[in-house]
N, C-alpha and C positions, 0 to 999 in steps of 0.2 A: 533509692531512699536511704540506703545504708550510709552513703557518703554525706548526706545532708544532716542526719541526726546521729548523736553519739550512741544512742541505744536502739536496738532493734525491737520490733513488735514482740518477739518472743521474750526478750529481756523485760519489757514492760509487764507482760503477763506474769512472768516469774516473780517480779517484785510485788505486784498486786497480790498474788497468791501468798507470798511470804507474809504480807501484812494481815491477810485474812486468817492465816494459820496462827499468827501471834495473838490475834483477838480471840480466837477459839480457845487457845491454850489458857487464856486468862479467865475464861468462863463466860464469854459473850454469847448471847443467844443468837445474835446475827451480827453481820458487819458488811460494810461496803468500802471498797478501795477505788479511788480514781487517780490514776497516774498519767502524767502528760509531759511532753517535751516540745518546745517550739523554738524556731529561729526566725529572725526578721532583720530587715534593713529599712531605715527611714532617712530620707535626705530632703532637706529644705533649703531653698534659695530665696533671696530677697533682692530684687533689682539685679539679678544675675549673679550675685555673690553668695557663696555658700554660707549658710547660717548654722545648720546642724547636720551632723552625720552620726546616726545612732545604729549600732549593731546590737541586737538582743539575742540572748540565748537563755531560755528559761526552762526549768523543770520543777515539778512538784508532785507530791503525793498527799492526797487528802484521805483521811480515814474516819469513818463514822461507825461507832460501836453501839450496839443495842443491848440493853439488859431488860428484856421484856419490853415494856412500853416506855422505858427511859433511854435516853440517847446522849452521846457525847461526841464531839468532833475535835480533831486536831490535824495538823499538817506539818510537812517537813519538805525541805528542798535537798536534804541529804539522804542519799539512797544507801548509805552504809547500813549493815545489819543492825548495829547498835542504835542508830538514829531512828530507823523504822520501828524498832521495838519500843523506843522511848516515846514516839508519837502515838503508838497504839496504847501504851500504858496511860498516856495523858488523856486520850479519848475515853478510855475505860474509867479512869478516875472521875472525869466530868460526869459520865453517865451514872455513876454510883450516887451522885449527890443532886441530880436533877429530879424534878417532879415527874411523876408518871403522866403520860399523855396517850390516851387510847388511840389517837389517830396516827401516832408514830409507828414506824416499822417499814420493812421492805415492801416493795410492790407485790401484789398477788401474783403467784407463779404463772397463771394463765394470761397475764398481761405482758410478760417479758418477751422481747423479740429474740427468738432462738435462732433465727436464720437471717441475719442482717444482709440487706442487698447492697451492692456496690453502686453508689450514686455519682461516681467520677468527680469527687470533690477535691482531688489532689492534683494540682498542676503547678509544680514549683517553677519559679522564675529565676533563671541563672543570670541575675542582674548584678553587674559590678558597680562599684561606687561611681566611677567615672561616667558610666552610662546613665545612672540615675541622675547625676548632676546635669548632664546634657538634656535629659527629658524635662527636668524642672525648668531649666533655663529656656528651653524651646517654648514652653507654655507661656512664660513671662514675655519672651520676645514677641510672640504672636499677639499677646494682649497689647503691648506697647505699640505695635505696628498698626493697630486699628485706627488710632487717632492721636493727635498731639495732646488731646485733653485727657488721655490716660497718663497721669503724671507720677504715679507711684504704685506700689504694690505691697500688699501684706504678705506676699510670698507665694511660692509654689511648693508642693510636697509630692514626693514619690515614695510609696510604701509597699513593701512586700513582706508577707509572713507565711510560714508553713509550719505545720505541727502534726503530731499524732498523739493518740491517747488510748488508754484501755480502762474500761469500767468493769469491775468484778464484784460479785457479792456471794454470800454464803448459801445462796439458793442455786448455785451452779451456773449463774450467768457470768460470762466473760467475753467481752467483745470490744472492738474499737476500730478506728479508721484514721487514715491521714487526711489532711485538709490543707487548703491554701486560700489566701485572699490577697488581692492586690488593688491599689488605688492610685489615682493621680488627681491632684486638685490645684487650683490657682485662684487668687483673690486680688484682682486689680482695683485701683482707685482712680476715679475720674474727677475732674475739677472744672468748674466754670466760675463766672463772676459771683455766683450766689453761694458757692461753697463746694464741698467735696462729697462724693458718694462712692460707696464700695459695693461690690457684689462678688459672688463666687460661683464656681461650678466644679463638679467633680465627676469622676467615672470610677466605678468599682466592679470587680469581677473575680471569679475563681480562676479565670484564665487570662493571663497577661495580654495575649493577642486580641482579646475582646475589648480591651480598654479603648476609649476614644483617643485619637491622636492628640499630642500636646498642642499642635497647631489649632485644631478645631476647638479644643477646650479653651485655650487662651483667647481665641477670637470671640467665642460666644460669651465668655465671662466678661470681656471688655465691653461688648455691646450691651450687655445687661447693666453694667455700671453706668455707661453713658446715658442710657434711657432714663436713669433715675435722677439726672441733674435737674436743677431748678424745681425741686419738688415743692408742692403746696400743702396746706392743711385744708381740711373740710369742715363744714358746719355739721353739727349733729343731725342725723336723719336716719330713717329706716329705708334700706334699699336691698335689692338682690346682690349677692356676693358670689364671685367666682374664685374658688381656691385653685391656684396654679397646681399642676400635678405633684410637684415635690411636697407642697403643703397638704395636699389631699392625702398623700401617704402618711403624713403626720397625724391627720385627723383619724385615719384608720388606727394609728397607734393609741389614740385616746379611747377608741372603742375596745381595743385589746385590753387596755388597763382596766376598764370598767367591767369587762366580761371575764377577767381572770380570777381564779379561785381565791387568791389571797385577799383581794378586795371584797369578794362576795361573802366569805365566811366571817370576815370582820365587820360586815354590814357597812362597808365603806364605799359602796357603789350604788348608783341609781338603778342598776340592772338586777338587783336582788329579786328573785322570784319572777324573772321576766322570760324564762324559757317558754317557747310556744306562743309568744305574744308579738304583735307587730312592733317593729322598732324603726326600720328604715322605710323609705318610700317603696311601694309594692313592686316597682320595676328593678329594684336593687337586690343583688346577691353578693355574698362574700365567700369565696372558695379558698380552702386550705389544702395544700399539697406538700406533705413532708418529703415526698420522694421525687421531686423535680430534679432531673440530672443537672449537675453543675449549679444548682440553685444556691444563692447566697445564704438562705436560711434553711437549706435542706438538712436532713439527718436521718440515718437509718434507724435511730431510736432516740428517745429523749434522754435527759440528764440522769434518769433513773434506770434506763434500759428498757423502758416501756415502749412498745410499738406505737407509732402514730397511725393516723387514719386520714385518708383523703376524703374530704367532706365539704358540704356547704354549711358553714357556720351560720350564715344568713341565707334564707331562700325565700324569694317573693316578698322580701321585706320583713319576714318573720325570723326572730332569733331562735335558731335550732340547736345551738350548742355553746358551751362555755369552754374556757381554756383551763384545764385542771391537771394538777399534779396528783400523785397518790395521796399526799397529806391533805391538800385542800379538798380533794374529792371525798375523803373520809369525813372531814369536818362538815361537809354538806350532805352526807349520806348518799353519795353518788360514786361513780366509777371514774378512774383516771382517763383522761382523753389523750394521754401521751404528750402533754404540753409542759412537763417540768423543764424549765429553761426558756419557755416562751412559745410564740406562735411560729408557724412555718409557712413561708411563701404564700402570703395572702394576696388574693386578686379580687378587687372590687369590680363588679360587672353590672351592666344595665341592659335590659332587653330593649331599651329605646335607642341605644347607641348604634349609629350607622357608620360605615367606613369613612364617609365624608365629614364626620363630625370632628374635624381637626381643631386646633386652637383658635384659628380665625373664625370658624363656625361657632365655637362656644362664645366668643366675644359678641358675635351677632345675636346669639341666643340670649346673652346677658342684656343686650340693649343698652340701657343706661343704669349704671351701678358701679360697684367696686370690684376691681381685680386685685386680689391679695397675692403678693409675691414674697413677703417676709413677715414672720411673726416673732414677737419678743415677749419674754417672760413666760411664767407658768401659771397663769390665772385660771385654773380649772378646778372646780369643786366637784369631785367625783361622787360625793354623797348625794348632791342635788342635781348634778349635771350642768350647773351654771358655768358659763364659758365667757371669759373676758380677757383679751390679750392685746398688747400693743401690736401695731401692724404698720406696714407700708406697702405701697403698690401703685396702682394707676386708676384714675377716674376714667370710666368708659362712657362715651356718649354716642347714642345711635349705633352701637355695635363697633365703634372704633375707639382706640386709646386716645384720650384727649390730653392728659398731662399726668405726671407722676405725683403721688401724694405721700406724706409721711406724718409722723407724730399724731397718729390717730389710734383709736381702739375699736375693736369689733367685739360685740357682745351678743349673747343668745343663750340657749340651753341645748346641750348635746342631743337630748331627745328630740327637740323641735328641729334642730339642724339635720339630724339623720332623716327624720320623716319629711323634711322639706327639701330633700335633694331632687331638683327638677330634671337635671340632665348630667350625664357622665360622658366626658369627651373621649374621642378615639386617640388622643395624644397621650398614649399610655407610657408611663415611666416607672421604673423599679427603683425604690429607695429602701434600703434596709430590710429587704425581704417582703416588701409590700408593693403591689403594683396597681396603679389606677391611672385614669386620665384625670383631667381637671374636673372639679365638682362645682356645679352651679346650685347654690342654695337660695331658695325662694326669697327669704328676707332675713336680715339681721340688723341690729342697731349699730350704726357707725358713729362713734363719738369723736368730735374734733373741737374746733374753736367755738 
């Protein structure tokens, strides 16, 4: 790790402590320092020609100073002693003139993670620019090789990043860990007499060896684009809707947003005062595991140093927990759930799912209705739960894909959609720290011509 980063873990800890000492010397009642360093490489090609090569090397120190229940924040990318002192003074000055906020302050000491576990999140990829170019080109070549109807490409990208950080506060907490993340993506374009269609696919992991091969990625993305050719519109109707697994992960993201403390204490969520009440269909549960080894969204502690908790956020369809930081928890009169920074490795499960419930089986379960493979726009009202988004996908008849569709909207209400989940597929996929199979929803309004 020493050859990858300019600063060692011990040096990060020393700088963080330096910032805390400076805050104390000014008269701060408490302070938090968050220091990090990262390096990365991103290479993009388009039609096998190199478009971008980006090397990144970032570092930063964020300091939060508390004067009782008043707080101020400042940051610097200069780790010289004078620059650190200047940042601390800026945060202190801001805190002096901000209004008091009874919810502000460090986490309760009994919530801090004093013995962080190693979750094996650091797997650097010794990737040279020439190798990255070849991987991106291989993904595009594989896409073009599928059919002459693959006529263009929006490009392929190879990305790798590694970093480490230390979080420290004046309650004696000081910890951090190294991490890495890698990805490969490609977006081919298909054409027929009726026009062009694009689609994409990607693979992401903490471990480069776990990424899908560029050949498999390019082949699959191309076949997805080809399947969308000659898309039609639909007449407005109410039908069952099958969310493809990647979009089902996005639907879980809508749940997280509505169940997060910031939305709740602002009364900007339809889930206010919903703990202990049925929300999803009774066969559905959502499990959170912050400590999944090598997990994309794993963390030994949250952004405040608070320990997480492996739990069922939803059990038997009933909402059992929110996603709360220290601040939002205090605003709600509750305790932090260790979710400052977001949710961890969510898995949506169903007691009805069987090993044979693959994607083809889910289409048969759908019968006649809409398979959604792409969503457009952000038409979600989290206060009411009303949901309306542009979509494209496929019309399914008698359990088989009949033809692609586009320029449609799907509409409903998140509460009704969650309660109306009829089945969850065994075609499980992880996207952005959320894992689920395809989701079959009993009925939604499909708007078209």
